[in-house]
C-alpha positions, 0 to 999 in steps of 0.5 A: 103456082106452088102451094106455099105461094098460094097460101102466102097470097091468101094470108096477104088477102085476109090481112089486107081485109083486116087492115081495111077493116081497121082503117074503117074503125080508125075513121070512126065507122060504127063497127066497133062491136066487131073488134077490140072486145066489142065494148064500143060502137065507135072506137075511142082514141086509144083503140084507134091507135091500137088499130093503127098499130094493128095495120103495121103488124099485119104488114109485117105478118104479110111480109113474113108469109111472102118471105117464107114462100120465097116471093120477097127477100128474107130479111134476117135468115131462113131459120128466123123466118121459119120460127116466125111462122110458128110464132104467128101460128100461135098468135092466131091460135090465141086470137081464135080463143080470144075472139071465140070467148068475146062477149061480142057476137059480131066479133065471135062471128066475124073474127073467130073464123078469120083468125082460124083461117089465118092460124091454119094458113100460117101452120101450113106455111110453118110446115112447108 
């Protein structure tokens, strides 16, 4: 399996894990300290909506990684997909910074390395 395909699949696995986590938060699990700044044990309605939006965003991110690796059709253009990889890399780097400075220890411990891994994966896909 080519390296870019392996990294795209790894990105999808991590994003799927994050999506499951968001579903659990939407369902009212008391894991809110690990997300959204860690201010709430159980997420309020507005943050649950944010979690639902996050799931849709993760799906788009996953599709973009798969398209870059040639595993699904490119929807717009190759150059758009290439630029998208750089934008997503920047998004995840920002996520590393935001999770790293969170006042929530669970968020720092769980989400910082997760977003760091995703930033590295999307950087590799951007260069490939």
